[in-house]
C-alpha positions in Angstrom: 26.3 -15.1 5.0 24.1 -12.3 4.1 25.8 -8.9 4.0 23.8 -6.6 6.4 22.9 -3.1 5.3 20.2 -0.5 5.8 19.0 2.1 3.3 16.5 4.7 4.2 14.0 6.3 1.9 11.4 9.0 2.2 9.1 9.7 -0.8 5.8 11.0 -1.8 3.6 9.7 -4.7 0.6 11.8 -5.7 -2.4 11.0 -7.9 -5.5 12.9 -8.8 -8.7 10.8 -9.3 -12.1 11.8 -10.8 -13.9 10.5 -7.7 -14.9 12.0 -4.4 -12.7 11.6 -1.3 -15.3 9.4 0.2 -15.2 7.0 -2.9 -11.4 7.0 -2.9 -11.2 6.4 0.9 -13.7 3.5 0.5 -11.3 1.9 -2.0 -8.8 1.7 0.9 -11.3 0.8 3.6 -13.5 -1.9 1.9 -11.6 -5.2 1.5 -13.5 -6.2 -1.6 -12.7 -3.0 -3.4 -9.0 -2.9 -2.2 -8.6 -6.5 -3.4 -9.2 -5.3 -7.0 -6.2 -2.9 -7.0 -3.8 -3.8 -4.2 -1.6 -6.8 -4.2 -1.3 -9.5 -6.9 -1.3 -7.7 -10.3 -2.7 -10.8 -12.1 -5.8 -11.5 -9.9 -8.0 -10.1 -7.1 -6.1 -10.1 -3.8 -7.8 -11.4 -0.7 -6.5 -10.3 2.7 -5.8 -13.0 5.2 -6.8 -10.5 7.9 -8.5 -7.1 7.3 -9.3 -5.0 10.4 -9.7 -1.5 9.1 -9.7 0.4 12.4 -7.2 2.1 14.7 -5.1 -0.6 16.1 -6.3 -3.1 13.5 -4.2 -5.4 11.3 -4.1 -6.0 7.6 -2.2 -9.2 6.6 -1.7 -10.3 3.0 0.3 -13.4 2.0 0.9 -15.0 -1.4 3.4 -15.3 -4.2 5.3 -12.5 -5.8 6.1 -14.8 -8.7 5.9 -18.7 -8.8 7.9 -20.1 -5.9 8.6 -16.7 -4.2 6.4 -15.9 -1.3 5.5 -12.6 0.4 4.0 -11.5 3.6 2.7 -7.9 4.1 1.8 -7.1 7.7 0.2 -3.7 8.4 -1.1 -1.9 11.6 -3.4 1.0 11.5 -2.4 3.9 13.8 -4.6 6.7 12.6 -7.8 6.8 10.5 -9.8 9.9 9.8 -12.6 9.0 7.4 -12.3 10.5 4.0 -9.2 12.4 5.1 -6.2 10.3 6.1 -4.8 6.9 7.0 -1.5 6.3 8.8 -0.2 2.7 8.9 3.1 1.0 9.6 4.0 -2.2 7.7 6.7 -4.8 7.1 7.4 -6.8 4.0 8.8 -10.3 4.2 9.9 -12.1 1.0 10.8 -15.8 1.2 11.1 -15.5 5.0 13.5 -12.4 4.9 12.2 -9.1 6.2 13.0 -6.6 3.3 11.6 -3.4 4.8 9.7 -1.7 7.6 7.8 1.5 6.7 5.3 4.0 8.0 3.0 5.5 5.4 0.5 8.3 5.4 -2.3 8.5 2.9 -4.1 11.8 2.5 -7.3 12.4 0.6 -7.7 16.0 -0.5 -10.7 17.4 -2.3 -9.7 18.8 -5.7 -12.7 20.2 -7.6 -15.1 17.2 -7.9 -12.3 14.7 -7.5 -9.6 13.8 -5.0 -5.9 14.5 -4.9 -4.2 11.6 -3.1 -0.9 12.0 -1.4 1.0 8.9 -0.2 4.1 9.7 1.9 6.3 6.8 3.0 9.3 6.7 5.4 11.0 3.4 4.9 13.9 1.3 6.1 15.1 -1.1 3.6 17.1 -4.1 4.8 20.1 -5.9 3.4 19.8 -4.8 -0.2 16.8 -7.1 -0.9 14.6 -4.1 -1.8 15.4 -0.5 -2.6 13.5 2.8 -2.0 13.2 3.2 -5.8 11.6 -0.3 -6.2 9.1 0.7 -3.5 8.3 4.0 -5.3 7.7 2.0 -8.5 5.4 -0.5 -6.6 3.4 2.4 -5.0 3.0 4.0 -8.4 1.8 0.7 -9.9 -0.9 0.1 -7.3 -2.1 3.7 -7.4 -2.4 3.5 -11.2 -4.4 0.2 -10.7 -6.6 2.2 -8.2 -7.3 4.7 -11.0 -8.5 1.8 -13.2 -10.8 0.5 -10.5 -12.3 4.0 -9.8 -12.8 4.4 -13.5 -14.6 1.1 -13.7 -11.9 -0.5 -16.0 -10.8 -3.3 -13.7 
């Protein structure tokens, strides 16, 4: 039997990009652009559902590694174009819910670029995933976003 546990994590990850807030926001709002930096690190990711609007759903499924499946199911609660996105999401790996989180993404002008601030409040279940692992995953995808914005991906 699985030992039940709950760990809570609140963290902020920040990046500054040499791109306007409108361009960085578009990388979150456009499924073709988002597929280049979010999701599978070895290929472009295609969302099963992509409804970028308040009340909309974003659903991604696939493999974390061969034989290990994932499901990431998000709901958008607040979207202010070029300024912020608030969404809640759950992660399921191999049929087990690993976490439920609420995340706020802020797009702040900084000179000619954008200072991006991602703040997440997460509940991590049964020791399958930890807050530190989520921080690492968030840093990884935001670094991939930098490559896409720079035209390197």
